C-alpha positions, 0 to 999 in steps of 0.5 A: 609334093613340097606342099605335103612335106610342108604340111607334115612339118607344120603339123608336127611342130605344135605336137613336139613341144607338148611331148617334150613338156610331158617328157620333162614332167615325167623326168621331174616326177622320176627324180622325186619318186620311185614310180614302180613302188606306187603300183603296190599302193594302187593294188592295195587301194583297189583291193580295199575299195572292192572289199568296201563296195562288196561289204567284205563279202559278208564277212564281219570286218570287226570280228576279223580284225579282232581275231588278227589282233589276238594273233598279233598281241593276244595274251598267249602271244604276249606271254610267249614273247615275254619268255623269249625276251628272257631267253635272249638275255640268258642265251644271246647270239650277240650281247646287247644293252637291255633296251637297245635302240633297235629294240625301241624302234621295233617296239614302235613298229609293233605298236604301229602294226597292232593299231593301224596295220591290222585294219589294213591287213584285215581289209586286204585279206577279206577283199582278196578272199572274196574276189577269189571266191566270187571270180574263180570259184572253181579253185575251191575244192569240194569236201574230200571225204577221204581226207580227215579234217586235221589232214586238210588243216595240216596241208593248209598250214604247210602250203601257206608256209610254202606260199610265204616262202615264194613271196619272200623270195620275190621280195628279194628278187624283184627290185620294187618289192625289195624296196619295201622289204629292205626295212625288215633287213635294216635291223642291226639289233635283232630281237623277237620284235623284229618280226613286226619291223615291216612296211605295211604295204609289204603285206600285199605281196603275201596275200598269196598265202591265203590261197591254200585256205581258199582252195581247201575252204570246204575241208577245214580252216586254220584256227586262231590258236594255230595261227598264234603258234605259227606266228610265234615260231616266226617271231622266235626265229627273229630273236637274238638267241643262240639256239638251234633245233638239232635234227629238227632244224632240218624241218623247223626254222631256228633263230640260228638258221634265220640269222643267216638270212639277216646277216650283214656279210654274204647273201641274204636271199637264203634261208627264206623259210618262215616256219619250215626250212624244207623249202630252202632245202628243196630249192637249194637256198639253205645255209645251215648254221656254223659257229661263225654265223651264229653271232653274225652281224645283221643289217644292210651293207652301206646303210642305204636305208636310214636306221636308228643306230646311225647318229649320236641320237636315235631320233626314233619318230623321224627315222620311223617316218623316213623308213616308211617313206623310203620305198617311194624315194628315187633310187639315186636319192635312196642310195645316197642315204649312206653318204649322209650323216644319219645314214653312215655306211655300216659294215658290221659291229664289234661290241656295238661299235661300227667298223670303218667301211671298206671299198670292197663293201661299197663296191659289193653293195652297189653291185647288189643294188644293181642286181636288185637281189637285196643281198 
């Protein structure tokens, strides 16, 4: 009996040190990186690899990428964005400099999206669609003769917006997704280009918006023009304009409605709709504008993410790089950003000047970070 115990003790001895070393190594990695965020990288890499192997399911990668660029920065898109910029000066929700720091930073994100993010989104979309058609072909409905083509297209558009709503909700409720989405909420100078202020990997979570188009593929498809119009409605909702849509606001998202979603004080997991406000009403997350919310400050309480408004100078490029890396930083390092000179706590602006942070603001943000709801 003693010999058996001795054997077990001696055999366990050499095993323990490697286990301890592995545990220490894992702890060291966790102290330097937020590991759950890398799951998004893995999914994106897998999709791109599969798409590349299958030659994008026979779909032309170049034409698809060109079509997406037309939606993002085509002539119609640029013309309407120019008009919205004029409206922002004529009827602003908040007075801002002609070219504020936030405007310049969002322009940087716009250029980044138009050049480098478009190929990634094209690859992800083609790969996801091909996998769905190949591996679950039963989800694709046959041609429904009783449904006119325009009806199928309208259904795709509405269902796509609903899928975007659910993905958006997940980005607020799931911590590792919020780490990518909070960049979009960090803007303190809301403007029409804020729609482009997104982390490139956030698009993985929005791939579910392709499902309605795949299911109804045999019945119709969204045209480039419709996608441009849809994108412009979403962009307009982010503009710094004091505009509501009256009774139509019960259906379509207005700038005044969406600003509540970006406000500094209060819940941010409300008014999640992209183009339609019906989803927020259906699920009890609609907050309609009041005179107080129309001019509400926007941004993240405590500035957990470095922003261009902090510091004596904006440092656009270094801030841009830090914002892209931020989702992969460990939680403690991420939270401590608010205590650094470049990430000074932000609890709102009055005439463009930061107010002093209160203990209540700091306690609220710590509690919300723990909940992972991104409020």
